[in-house]
C-alpha positions as CSV (number, residue, x, y, z in Angstrom):
1,M,-27.6,-21.0,-21.1
2,R,-25.7,-17.7,-20.6
3,A,-22.6,-19.5,-19.0
4,V,-22.7,-22.2,-21.7
5,L,-22.6,-19.6,-24.5
6,V,-19.8,-17.5,-22.6
7,W,-17.7,-20.7,-22.1
8,S,-18.4,-21.7,-25.8
9,I,-17.1,-18.4,-27.3
10,A,-14.2,-18.5,-24.8
11,G,-13.3,-21.9,-25.7
12,G,-13.6,-21.1,-29.4
13,A,-11.4,-18.0,-29.2
14,I,-8.7,-20.0,-27.5
15,A,-9.0,-22.8,-30.0
16,G,-8.4,-20.2,-32.7
17,V,-5.4,-18.8,-31.0
18,L,-4.1,-22.3,-30.8
19,F,-4.8,-23.7,-34.3
20,R,-4.9,-20.4,-36.2
21,P,-7.6,-21.6,-38.7
22,R,-7.2,-20.2,-42.3
23,G,-3.7,-18.9,-41.1
24,W,-5.3,-16.1,-39.4
25,P,-3.1,-14.3,-36.7
26,E,-3.7,-15.1,-32.9
27,A,-4.9,-11.7,-32.3
28,V,-7.9,-12.1,-34.9
29,W,-9.3,-15.0,-32.8
30,A,-8.9,-13.5,-29.5
31,C,-10.5,-10.0,-30.8
32,L,-13.1,-12.1,-32.5
33,G,-14.0,-13.7,-29.3
34,A,-14.2,-10.4,-27.4
35,M,-16.6,-9.0,-30.2
36,L,-19.0,-11.9,-29.9
37,F,-19.4,-11.3,-26.3
38,L,-20.5,-7.8,-27.0
39,V,-22.8,-8.7,-30.0
40,F,-24.6,-11.3,-28.0
41,G,-24.8,-8.7,-25.0
42,L,-22.8,-11.1,-22.7
43,I,-20.7,-8.2,-21.4
44,P,-21.4,-4.5,-21.4
45,F,-19.2,-2.4,-23.7
46,G,-18.1,-0.3,-20.7
47,S,-17.2,-3.3,-18.8
48,A,-15.2,-4.7,-21.9
49,L,-13.3,-1.3,-22.2
50,V,-12.5,-1.4,-18.4
51,A,-11.1,-4.9,-18.9
52,V,-9.0,-3.7,-21.8
53,G,-7.9,-0.9,-19.5
54,K,-6.6,-3.5,-17.0
55,G,-3.9,-4.6,-19.3
56,I,-2.1,-1.2,-19.8
57,D,0.8,-2.2,-17.9
58,V,1.3,-5.3,-19.9
59,Y,0.9,-3.4,-23.1
60,L,3.5,-0.9,-22.1
61,F,6.0,-3.7,-20.9
62,L,5.5,-5.6,-24.2
63,T,5.8,-2.6,-26.3
64,G,9.1,-1.7,-24.7
65,M,10.5,-5.3,-25.2
66,M,9.3,-5.6,-28.8
67,L,11.0,-2.1,-29.6
68,L,14.3,-3.4,-28.0
69,A,14.1,-6.5,-30.0
70,E,13.5,-4.9,-33.2
71,L,16.5,-2.4,-32.4
72,A,18.8,-4.9,-31.6
73,R,18.0,-7.1,-34.8
74,R,18.4,-3.9,-36.8
75,E,21.8,-2.9,-35.4
76,G,23.3,-6.2,-35.7
77,V,23.3,-7.3,-31.9
78,F,21.7,-10.7,-32.7
79,D,24.5,-11.4,-35.2
80,W,27.2,-10.5,-32.8
81,L,25.7,-12.5,-30.0
82,A,25.4,-15.3,-32.4
83,S,29.2,-15.2,-33.3
84,L,30.0,-15.1,-29.5
85,A,27.9,-18.5,-28.8
86,V,29.2,-20.2,-31.8
87,S,32.7,-19.4,-30.8
88,A,32.2,-20.2,-27.2
89,A,30.7,-23.7,-28.4
90,K,34.2,-24.8,-29.7
91,S,32.6,-27.0,-32.5
92,S,30.4,-28.8,-29.9
93,R,26.5,-28.8,-30.4
94,T,26.0,-30.0,-26.9
95,R,28.2,-27.2,-25.6
96,L,26.1,-24.8,-27.8
97,F,22.8,-26.2,-26.3
98,A,24.1,-25.7,-22.9
99,L,25.4,-22.2,-23.3
100,V,22.0,-21.1,-25.0
101,Y,20.1,-22.7,-22.0
102,L,22.3,-20.8,-19.5
103,V,21.6,-17.5,-21.3
104,G,18.0,-18.1,-21.6
105,T,17.9,-18.8,-17.8
106,V,19.6,-15.5,-17.1
107,V,17.5,-13.4,-19.5
108,T,14.2,-15.0,-18.0
109,I,15.4,-14.2,-14.6
110,F,16.5,-10.6,-15.1
111,L,14.3,-9.5,-18.0
112,S,11.3,-11.7,-17.8
113,N,10.0,-14.8,-19.7
114,D,8.5,-12.5,-22.3
115,A,11.9,-11.0,-23.0
116,T,13.2,-14.5,-23.5
117,A,10.6,-15.0,-26.2
118,V,10.7,-11.6,-27.9
119,V,14.6,-10.7,-27.4
120,L,16.5,-13.9,-27.2
121,T,14.6,-16.2,-29.7
122,P,15.9,-14.0,-32.8
123,A,19.4,-14.3,-31.2
124,V,19.3,-18.0,-31.0
125,Y,18.0,-18.5,-34.5
126,A,21.0,-16.3,-35.7
127,A,23.4,-18.5,-33.7
128,V,22.1,-21.7,-35.0
129,K,21.9,-20.5,-38.5
130,K,25.5,-19.3,-38.2
131,A,26.5,-22.8,-36.7
132,R,24.6,-24.5,-39.4
133,V,22.8,-26.9,-37.1
134,E,19.1,-28.1,-36.8
135,P,17.5,-25.0,-35.3
136,L,14.5,-26.4,-33.4
137,P,16.3,-28.1,-30.5
138,Y,17.8,-24.6,-29.7
139,L,14.8,-22.7,-30.4
140,F,12.7,-25.0,-27.9
141,I,14.9,-23.8,-25.1
142,C,13.8,-20.3,-25.5
143,A,10.1,-21.5,-25.1
144,F,10.8,-23.8,-22.1
145,I,13.2,-21.9,-20.0
146,A,10.9,-18.8,-20.4
147,N,8.4,-20.6,-18.2
148,A,10.8,-22.9,-16.1
149,A,12.7,-20.0,-14.7
150,S,10.0,-17.4,-14.6
151,F,9.5,-17.5,-10.6
152,V,13.2,-17.0,-9.6
153,L,12.6,-13.4,-9.0
154,P,9.1,-11.5,-8.9
155,I,10.0,-9.6,-12.1
156,S,10.7,-12.9,-14.0
157,N,7.2,-13.1,-15.1
158,P,4.5,-10.4,-15.1
159,A,2.1,-13.1,-13.9
160,N,3.9,-13.1,-10.5
161,L,2.8,-9.5,-9.8
162,V,-0.8,-10.6,-11.0
163,V,-1.1,-13.5,-8.5
164,Y,0.3,-11.8,-5.5
165,G,-0.9,-8.2,-6.2
166,K,-0.4,-5.7,-3.4
167,N,0.9,-8.8,-1.0
168,L,4.1,-9.3,-3.1
169,P,6.7,-10.5,-0.6
170,P,10.1,-8.5,0.0
171,L,12.9,-9.9,-2.5
172,W,14.7,-12.0,0.4
173,A,11.3,-13.7,1.5
174,W,10.6,-14.5,-2.1
175,L,13.9,-16.1,-2.6
176,R,13.6,-18.0,0.7
177,V,10.4,-19.7,-0.8
178,F,11.0,-19.8,-4.6
179,L,14.8,-20.3,-5.1
180,L,15.0,-24.0,-4.5
181,P,11.7,-24.7,-6.3
182,S,13.2,-22.7,-9.4
183,A,16.3,-24.5,-9.3
184,G,14.4,-27.9,-9.4
185,S,12.3,-26.5,-12.4
186,I,15.3,-25.2,-14.3
187,I,17.4,-28.4,-13.9
188,A,14.6,-30.9,-14.5
189,T,13.6,-29.0,-17.5
190,Y,17.2,-29.1,-18.8
191,L,17.7,-32.6,-18.3
192,V,14.3,-33.7,-20.1
193,L,14.8,-31.3,-23.0
194,R,18.3,-32.4,-23.4
195,W,17.4,-36.0,-23.5
196,S,14.4,-35.3,-25.9
197,V,16.7,-33.7,-28.5
198,R,19.7,-36.0,-28.1
199,K,19.8,-37.2,-31.5
200,E,19.9,-33.6,-33.0
201,L,22.9,-32.8,-30.8
202,T,25.3,-35.4,-32.2
203,G,28.0,-34.1,-34.4
204,Q,29.9,-30.8,-34.3
205,V,29.0,-27.3,-35.1
206,E,30.2,-26.3,-38.6
207,D,31.2,-22.9,-38.8
208,S,34.0,-21.4,-40.5
209,S,32.9,-17.6,-40.8
210,D,34.8,-14.8,-39.2
211,G,33.7,-13.1,-36.1
212,V,31.3,-10.3,-36.1
213,T,32.3,-7.0,-34.9
214,L,29.5,-4.8,-33.2
215,S,29.1,-1.3,-34.6
216,K,28.9,1.8,-32.6
217,E,25.1,1.8,-32.9
218,G,25.1,-1.9,-32.0
219,R,26.9,-1.5,-28.8
220,R,24.5,1.2,-28.0
221,A,21.6,-1.1,-28.5
222,F,23.2,-3.7,-26.4
223,W,23.8,-1.1,-23.5
224,G,20.1,-0.3,-24.0
225,I,19.0,-3.7,-23.2
226,L,21.3,-3.8,-20.2
227,F,19.9,-0.4,-19.1
228,T,16.3,-1.7,-19.4
229,G,17.2,-4.8,-17.3
230,A,18.5,-2.6,-14.6
231,I,15.3,-0.4,-14.7
232,L,13.4,-3.5,-14.4
233,I,15.1,-4.8,-11.3
234,A,14.8,-1.3,-9.6
235,A,11.2,-0.9,-10.4
236,S,10.7,-4.3,-8.8
237,A,12.6,-3.3,-5.8
238,F,10.6,-0.2,-5.2
239,G,7.2,-1.9,-6.0
240,I,6.7,0.2,-9.3
241,D,4.6,-1.3,-12.2
242,L,7.0,-2.5,-14.8
243,G,5.1,-1.3,-18.0
244,L,5.9,2.2,-18.2
245,P,9.6,2.2,-17.0
246,T,10.2,-0.6,-19.6
247,C,8.6,1.3,-22.4
248,I,10.3,4.6,-21.5
249,A,13.7,2.9,-21.3
250,A,13.1,1.3,-24.6
251,L,12.0,4.6,-26.3
252,L,15.1,6.3,-24.9
253,S,17.4,3.5,-26.3
254,V,15.9,3.9,-29.9
255,L,16.0,7.7,-29.7
256,V,19.8,7.3,-28.8
257,V,20.8,4.8,-31.2
258,T,18.9,6.3,-34.2
259,R,19.8,9.9,-33.0
260,G,16.4,10.6,-33.5
261,S,16.1,9.8,-37.3
262,R,12.6,9.7,-38.4
263,S,13.1,7.0,-41.2
264,A,15.2,4.7,-38.8
265,M,12.6,5.1,-36.2
266,T,9.8,4.2,-38.7
267,E,11.8,1.2,-40.0
268,I,12.0,-0.1,-36.4
269,G,8.2,0.6,-35.7
270,K,7.4,-1.4,-39.0
271,G,9.2,-4.4,-37.8
272,V,7.4,-4.7,-34.4
273,S,4.7,-7.4,-34.1
274,W,2.1,-5.1,-33.0
275,S,-0.8,-7.7,-33.3
276,V,0.4,-9.1,-29.8
277,L,-1.3,-6.1,-28.1
278,P,-4.9,-6.6,-29.3
279,L,-4.2,-10.3,-28.7
280,V,-3.5,-9.5,-25.0
281,A,-6.5,-7.0,-24.9
282,G,-8.9,-9.8,-26.3
283,L,-7.7,-12.0,-23.5
284,F,-8.3,-9.4,-20.8
285,V,-11.9,-9.2,-22.1
286,L,-12.3,-13.2,-22.0
287,V,-11.4,-13.1,-18.3
288,E,-14.0,-10.4,-17.6
289,A,-16.5,-12.3,-19.4
290,V,-16.0,-15.7,-17.6
291,N,-15.8,-13.8,-14.4
292,R,-19.3,-12.5,-14.9
293,V,-20.6,-16.1,-15.2
294,G,-19.1,-17.2,-11.8
295,A,-15.4,-18.1,-12.7
296,L,-14.1,-16.4,-9.8
297,S,-16.5,-18.0,-7.3
298,D,-15.6,-21.4,-8.9
299,M,-11.8,-20.8,-8.5
300,S,-12.2,-19.6,-5.0
301,H,-14.3,-22.9,-4.2
302,F,-11.4,-24.9,-6.0
303,L,-8.7,-23.3,-3.9
304,Q,-10.6,-23.9,-0.7
305,T,-11.1,-27.5,-1.5
306,C,-7.4,-28.0,-2.3
307,S,-6.4,-26.2,1.1
308,Q,-8.5,-28.7,3.0
309,M,-6.4,-31.6,1.7
310,P,-3.2,-33.0,3.3
311,G,-0.3,-30.5,2.7
312,L,1.5,-32.0,-0.3
313,Q,-1.7,-33.5,-1.8
314,G,-3.5,-30.1,-1.7
315,S,-0.4,-28.3,-3.1
316,L,-0.1,-30.9,-6.0
317,A,-3.7,-30.6,-6.6
318,V,-3.9,-26.8,-6.9
319,S,-0.7,-26.6,-9.1
320,F,-1.7,-29.3,-11.6
321,G,-5.3,-27.8,-11.7
322,I,-4.0,-24.2,-12.3
323,A,-1.7,-25.7,-15.0
324,A,-4.5,-27.5,-16.7
325,L,-6.5,-24.3,-16.7
326,S,-3.5,-22.2,-18.1
327,N,-3.1,-24.5,-20.9
328,L,-6.6,-24.5,-21.8
329,V,-7.1,-20.6,-21.7
330,N,-3.6,-19.3,-21.4
331,N,-1.9,-18.3,-18.2
332,L,-2.7,-14.5,-18.4
333,P,-6.4,-15.2,-18.0
334,S,-5.9,-18.1,-15.5
335,G,-3.4,-15.8,-13.4
336,L,-5.8,-12.9,-13.3
337,L,-8.4,-15.3,-12.1
338,A,-6.3,-17.0,-9.5
339,G,-5.0,-13.7,-8.4
340,G,-8.6,-12.3,-7.8
341,A,-9.5,-15.7,-6.0
342,V,-6.4,-16.2,-3.7
343,P,-7.4,-13.3,-1.3
344,A,-11.1,-14.1,-1.5
345,A,-10.6,-17.7,-0.6
346,H,-8.1,-17.0,2.3
347,V,-6.0,-19.9,1.5
348,P,-2.6,-20.7,3.3
349,A,0.7,-19.6,1.9
350,L,1.6,-23.0,0.7
351,I,-1.5,-23.2,-1.6
352,R,-1.0,-19.5,-2.8
353,D,2.7,-20.4,-3.5
354,S,1.6,-23.6,-5.4
355,V,-0.9,-21.4,-7.4
356,L,1.9,-19.1,-8.8
357,I,4.0,-22.2,-9.8
358,G,1.0,-23.6,-11.6
359,V,0.6,-20.3,-13.5
360,D,4.3,-19.9,-14.2
361,L,5.5,-23.4,-15.0
362,G,2.3,-25.3,-15.9
363,P,2.1,-23.6,-19.5
364,N,5.0,-25.5,-20.6
365,L,2.7,-28.1,-21.8
366,S,1.0,-26.3,-24.8
367,V,1.5,-23.5,-27.2
368,T,-1.4,-21.7,-25.6
369,G,-0.1,-22.1,-22.1
370,S,1.4,-18.6,-21.7
371,L,1.9,-15.5,-23.4
372,A,5.7,-16.0,-23.7
373,T,4.9,-19.1,-25.8
374,V,2.6,-17.3,-28.1
375,L,5.3,-14.6,-28.4
376,W,7.9,-17.3,-29.1
377,L,5.7,-18.6,-32.0
378,I,5.3,-15.4,-33.5
379,A,9.1,-14.7,-33.4
380,L,9.7,-18.1,-35.1
381,R,7.1,-17.3,-37.9
382,R,9.2,-14.1,-38.5
383,E,12.2,-16.3,-39.1
384,G,10.5,-18.8,-41.3
385,E,10.3,-21.5,-38.8
386,H,7.0,-23.3,-37.8
387,V,6.1,-25.4,-34.8
388,T,2.5,-27.1,-34.8
389,G,0.6,-27.3,-31.5
390,W,0.9,-31.2,-31.7
391,H,4.5,-31.1,-31.8
392,F,4.9,-28.9,-29.0
393,L,2.4,-30.9,-26.9
394,K,4.5,-34.0,-27.3
395,M,7.5,-32.1,-26.0
396,G,5.7,-30.3,-23.2
397,A,4.0,-33.7,-22.0
398,L,7.4,-35.0,-21.4
399,I,9.2,-31.8,-20.0
400,M,6.5,-30.2,-17.9
401,P,5.1,-32.8,-15.3
402,P,8.5,-33.8,-13.9
403,A,9.6,-30.0,-13.4
404,L,6.2,-29.2,-11.8
405,L,6.4,-32.2,-9.5
406,L,9.9,-31.4,-8.5
407,A,9.1,-27.6,-7.9
408,I,6.0,-28.5,-5.8
409,G,7.9,-30.9,-3.8
410,A,10.6,-28.3,-3.2
411,V,8.1,-25.6,-2.2
412,W,6.4,-27.9,0.1
413,L,9.8,-29.0,1.7
414,V,10.8,-25.1,2.2
415,S,7.2,-24.5,3.8
416,H,8.1,-27.1,6.6
């Protein structure tokens, strides 16, 4: 009975995040679920606090990225990038589509998938608005590439650090395993997404406006983003948690660009979507609650069962299984769950690598699949755009399975 109640509350919280009944923000439903666990005595208050504390690195990382995004928006960096993109497209919608996809890939690889959702989405919206084209085909790029390219490097997705923990491979060993699967994921996602929106890409970009010149403050904000990216790569190389360096780099960028102006910093702070932080905290409590009713043991058993199957079959089973779980409960909880189960189950490297791909790429099926997609939805609403869960699911059902199949086939090939 206890387990049923826990899973019912967890399922209700995730459904609330997905469908947003009454238009309430995602954070309300995640926190409501966490509160119900406490009210019904399903998790002690102290354990809930510990669970929330486990997310400190994630909170700091997201805070840094959101501050950078708002700083860039305020100083006109997005308008400048939009002008460059439209100019480079040379009146071609398909060329603009390919350019946005390329930029999204680079941002995801070197700044993480959450940065693509938080930082790139407003820039893309500014570009398509400037180009006077239908925005959604280009905005969908930000959502899908954020997950498709999120296992090129260890820093490309915070979930990578969660799944591997202290056993994170050195950079070259990582690339040997994941470079080919990542290439397959990125290419397959592009081809299917490009085909899905082919009708909207006919015609030309209609833009006759003058180019945008970046101000001195805007140039500083742009360099702040590049500086933060360099800090992320360095922190990853030295095995340092990413949250604190990201947050410090972002705060320094804000201080330098605004020259310490209290009014400017207050304006930037007001523009940040702070509700993301309690949303993530609520998800950490959700994971702790389901762990207390045997979820970790069930996950370990599932991984062991898959490891006993023939190589490719077991790899596909575990990746699609983890992908399904990620879309049900979000990949942050599923990554935390899998990260705890992998060492306990003593599974071979191929199964562990397939778990990672399922956690990273599998969420491209639904809007609740990954934290990056939830952040993308929030960014869209700020721009006045809305995407329903059903619309995203129809796109994801076409895009995610072939990319996951190709990536798993590649990781199996590399392992032999």
